[in-house]
N, C-alpha and C positions, 0 to 999 in steps of 0.2 A: 736189571736196571729198569726203573720207572721213569716216564716223562714228568715234566713239571707242568706248571700252569701255563696255558697258551698266552703268548704276548702278541697283540695286534700292532704291527709296526706302522701300517697305513693302508688305505684302500688302493688297490692296484688296478688300473684300467689301461689297456686291455691286459689279459694275462698272457703276455707273449714271452714267457720264460723267466728265468732268474739265474744268478750265478753267485756262489759264495766265495770270497777271496780268503786267502789264508790269514789275513790281518783282521778278519771279522766283518769286512764290509760286504753288504749283499747288494749286488748290481741288479736293478729291476728297470723294465720299460714302464713308462707312465705317461698318460696324456691328460688325465683329470677328468675324462668323460668316456662313455662307452664307444664312441665312434672310432677311436684308434688313431684319428687324424692328429698329427702333430706330436706323436709319441716319440720321446727321447729316452735315453738311459740315464738313471739316477743311482747314486750310491746311498745307502742308509746303513747305519751301524746296526750289527746284530742285536744290540741292546736296546734299539729304538733311538729316535731322535729325528732331527731335520733331514729332509731329502736334499741331496747336493747334486745339481745338474752335472752330467759328465759329457753328453754329446749335444750337438745342435743340428737339426735337419737342415738341408740345403733345398728349399722349395724351387729355387731358380734352376737346380740341377734335376729336378723331377722327384726329389725325395719326399716322402710323407711320413716316414717312420723308421725307428731303429728298434730291433727287438731280438729275442733269442740269444742272449749273451751266454759265452762259454768262457771259463777261465782257461788259459793255456797252462801247459804242464809246469812251467816254472813259477806260476802264480803271479807273475809280474804284468801280465797283459790280458786283455779280454778281447775275444773274437765275437763279432755281432753281425746280424743281417740288416742291410740297408733295404727298405721297402721303397720302391720306385715304380713308375709306370702309371698306367691307368686302370688295369685290371689284374686280379689274381685269377690264375687258371689251375685246374687240376687235371690229372691224367687218370683214366680208369685203372683201377688195380693198385693205386698208390695210396 
């Protein structure tokens, strides 16, 4: 089996994961710029089309982004990470 011609759906900033729903919707985080601030989740048809907003961040609650969506096994819900706080930290060896 050979692949087809690539189709650009849209430019995604930042690249914080993606998830493909059984109905052909692709869930992606998008902020419109490279900073990642204000990133929310959008749905876009696998054939291309307009981005549809799916989540809204809560700045008053300390949120600044949503990312890394994962489709749950039944295909009817998406689990995602809410980014909040003032800094990201990593541990050695991870």
